[in-house]
C-alpha positions as CSV (number, residue, x, y, z in Angstrom):
1,A,109.1,-39.0,-117.0
2,N,107.1,-39.7,-114.7
3,L,103.9,-42.1,-114.6
4,D,101.4,-39.1,-115.3
5,S,103.3,-38.2,-117.9
6,Q,103.5,-41.8,-119.8
7,C,100.3,-42.8,-119.1
8,G,97.9,-39.4,-118.6
9,V,96.8,-40.1,-115.8
10,K,96.3,-37.4,-113.2
11,N,94.9,-39.2,-110.6
12,I,94.7,-42.5,-109.2
13,V,91.8,-43.8,-106.9
14,Y,93.6,-46.3,-105.2
15,D,90.4,-47.8,-103.0
16,S,89.6,-48.4,-106.5
17,L,92.5,-50.6,-107.6
18,F,91.7,-53.1,-104.2
19,E,87.1,-53.1,-105.0
20,E,85.5,-56.0,-105.3
21,D,82.1,-56.5,-107.6
22,R,79.0,-57.4,-106.4
23,E,80.0,-60.9,-106.4
24,G,82.9,-60.4,-103.8
25,N,85.1,-61.0,-106.8
26,Q,88.7,-59.0,-107.0
27,G,89.6,-56.9,-109.5
28,D,92.0,-57.3,-112.6
29,F,95.2,-55.6,-109.9
30,A,94.1,-57.1,-106.6
31,E,94.0,-60.8,-108.5
32,C,97.7,-59.8,-109.9
33,V,99.4,-58.7,-106.6
34,R,97.9,-62.1,-105.5
35,D,99.2,-63.8,-107.8
36,Q,103.0,-62.3,-107.5
37,Y,102.7,-62.6,-103.6
38,L,101.4,-66.5,-104.3
39,E,104.2,-67.2,-107.0
40,E,106.9,-65.4,-105.0
41,R,106.3,-67.4,-102.0
42,K,106.3,-70.6,-103.9
43,E,109.9,-69.9,-105.3
44,Y,111.0,-68.9,-101.6
45,L,109.6,-72.1,-100.3
46,A,111.6,-74.1,-103.0
47,D,114.8,-72.3,-102.6
48,I,114.9,-72.9,-99.0
49,E,113.9,-77.0,-99.4
50,D,116.8,-76.9,-102.1
51,G,118.9,-75.2,-100.0
52,L,118.4,-77.8,-97.2
53,R,118.3,-80.6,-99.8
54,Q,121.9,-79.1,-100.5
55,V,123.3,-79.5,-96.8
56,C,122.1,-82.9,-96.9
57,D,124.0,-83.7,-100.3
58,D,127.0,-82.3,-98.9
59,R,126.9,-84.2,-95.5
60,W,126.1,-87.0,-97.7
61,R,129.1,-86.7,-99.9
62,Q,130.9,-86.5,-96.5
63,G,130.2,-89.8,-95.5
64,Q,127.6,-88.1,-92.9
65,G,124.4,-89.5,-93.7
66,A,122.1,-90.8,-96.6
67,S,121.2,-88.7,-99.3
68,S,117.5,-89.9,-99.6
69,N,114.8,-88.6,-96.9
70,A,117.7,-87.5,-95.4
71,E,117.6,-85.7,-92.0
72,I,118.6,-81.4,-91.7
73,T,119.8,-80.3,-88.2
74,V,119.1,-77.2,-86.5
75,A,122.5,-75.9,-87.6
76,G,122.0,-77.3,-90.8
77,A,118.9,-75.1,-91.7
78,Y,119.7,-72.0,-90.2
79,G,122.7,-72.1,-92.3
80,A,120.8,-73.4,-95.9
81,I,117.8,-70.1,-94.5
82,K,120.4,-67.8,-94.2
83,T,122.4,-68.8,-97.1
84,V,118.9,-68.1,-98.9
85,D,117.8,-65.5,-97.4
86,P,121.1,-63.7,-96.0
87,G,119.1,-60.6,-94.7
88,K,116.3,-62.7,-93.0
89,P,116.2,-61.4,-89.0
90,Y,117.5,-64.3,-86.3
91,K,114.1,-64.0,-84.6
92,A,112.2,-64.4,-87.9
93,V,115.1,-67.8,-88.9
94,Q,114.0,-68.9,-85.1
95,S,110.2,-69.1,-86.3
96,I,110.8,-70.5,-89.1
97,L,113.2,-73.5,-87.3
98,E,111.2,-74.0,-84.4
99,I,107.8,-74.7,-86.9
100,G,110.1,-76.9,-89.2
101,F,111.2,-78.6,-86.6
102,G,107.8,-79.0,-84.7
103,V,109.3,-77.9,-81.5
104,P,107.5,-75.2,-78.7
105,K,107.1,-71.6,-79.8
106,G,109.6,-69.7,-77.8
107,K,112.2,-72.5,-77.1
108,Q,115.9,-72.2,-77.2
109,L,116.9,-74.7,-80.3
110,D,120.5,-75.1,-79.7
111,Q,122.4,-76.0,-82.5
112,D,124.2,-79.0,-81.0
113,E,120.8,-80.3,-79.3
114,G,120.3,-83.5,-81.8
115,I,117.0,-81.8,-83.5
116,K,116.5,-83.6,-86.8
117,A,113.9,-83.8,-89.4
118,T,113.5,-84.8,-92.7
119,V,113.6,-82.5,-95.4
120,T,110.2,-83.4,-96.7
121,A,108.6,-83.4,-93.5
122,F,110.3,-79.7,-92.6
123,V,109.1,-77.8,-95.8
124,K,105.5,-79.9,-95.4
125,R,105.9,-77.8,-91.6
126,I,107.0,-74.5,-92.8
127,R,104.2,-74.9,-96.0
128,A,101.8,-73.6,-93.4
129,F,103.8,-70.6,-92.1
130,P,103.4,-66.9,-94.3
131,L,107.1,-66.9,-95.4
132,E,108.6,-64.4,-97.5
133,R,112.2,-63.3,-98.7
134,S,113.2,-60.7,-96.5
135,S,116.4,-59.6,-98.8
136,W,115.2,-58.9,-102.2
137,A,117.8,-57.3,-103.3
138,E,120.6,-60.0,-102.4
139,H,118.0,-62.7,-104.1
140,L,117.8,-60.4,-107.1
141,A,121.6,-60.3,-107.4
142,A,122.2,-63.5,-107.2
143,R,120.3,-64.5,-109.9
144,H,121.5,-61.7,-112.4
145,G,125.0,-63.3,-112.4
146,G,126.2,-61.3,-108.6
147,G,126.0,-58.1,-109.7
148,S,124.5,-55.6,-108.2
149,V,120.6,-54.4,-109.3
150,T,119.2,-50.7,-109.1
151,I,116.2,-50.1,-109.8
152,A,115.8,-46.8,-111.8
153,D,113.5,-44.4,-109.4
154,S,110.7,-42.8,-112.4
155,E,112.4,-39.4,-112.0
156,G,115.9,-40.5,-113.1
157,S,115.8,-43.4,-115.7
C-alpha cells in the first residue's frame, strides 16, 4: 500500500515541511532531518577514527611504531577511509587526506612521501570538513551481518 492510502493523505505540501515560524525556529520535520544528518556525520567520523586507529594498532603489533598517539601515513589513512567507505570516489578521499594531513589543496599526495599526522590531529582537522558516507548500502550490510540489505518500495511490500 502506498503512503496516501496508509495515512489518508491526499496532497503533501512539501514547502511547509521546512517552514520556519516567526522567530526563525525550524519545524519538527526539519529538526528531525538535521538531527539525523548530524548523527550520521558523527557516526561516520567515529568510524573513520576507528579505522585510522586500527591501522596504527596493526602497525604497532608488527613492531612498526608506538600505538598511543600513533602517526598515520598517507597510505594508511587512504586504506582506512576506503575500508570504512568503499564507495568513496578517489577525489573525495584525496580531499579528506589533504585536510587531514594539512597539505595545500590539489597537492598530489604520493603514498611514499613520508607525510604523517597523529590520528588525533588528522581527525581534528577533518571535523571541520563537510563529510558524509558515500556508500550506505555497504555500511548497512556490514552493520547487519554482511548480508544484503533491501529497501522495500512502498508499492511492493
